[in-house]
C-alpha angles and dihedrals in degrees: 000000000000118000123202124194106207113200133186116222123255125270121295130195089251089056088056096050095038102245118155106244106184109157094341105122101240120173127232118265119236088262089051091055090049090050090052092050091049090050091053093045094048100031111166095230130055096217141038127179098196143358124218126182145175106267092236109111098240088061095038094053091048090047093047091057090055095041093050090054089058097038092249137131121236117243107213117221127192087194090070096054117127124267111290102246093190112192091006097065113116093017129110125235091257092051092050094047091051092056104029108024096158094046092050090050088058090046090063103030104028109020089160089066098040120129112191114201106257089348142103131275122236088240092057090044092054092049090051092048099043094047089061094040091056090049091051092047089055096042095046097040111170093009137106117236138170127229117194114199144129141296101258098041092047090053090055091049091050091048087057092047091050092045087237127148117252088239088081100043094117088064085076117079122208116187122190110289090006113168122221123178121200126178122207123200132161094345094311129107132203128186114229101173131013133190095346118169095169089129090066091060095054117114113220 
């Protein structure tokens, strides 16, 4: 069995003001750094064999906090970058709705059909993510590893793990530094933990 701890990055300023980040390289806020440190200090598992992360700095900084705690180096992965939001990156929900009302309706109600102007589909995102996840499961067979990434891509990975259509991906919540644990064995996946932020409630 291979176990993967999927983690969303810490809070950014764009998270706070509601801008769509996508592949724009936005830094963690001071609170996001604190969240990452609390995650490392109160990590839900006692051992990790490797840490992978999206190469965007909000994920890399979060991952480095975890990796340092276990004496590991982060392995950056372009495959785990966030959904490419194309023309929507840097805009708020209200700004997107005002220019692309029909597309945004699909974003919420039919993400599996969504076509973002000059962006990426959720189907393509899931294929990109799961191709690398399957490689890691094979490479790290029998081990426990962490993957630090982003809200949208993690939802597509969890949809796959739950054998759930992408149409329902917004039924899955992913808070900043949320922890999800998925085990993979003989071509089957099972979700052990999802969207846990218990580490943020710890008192040091």
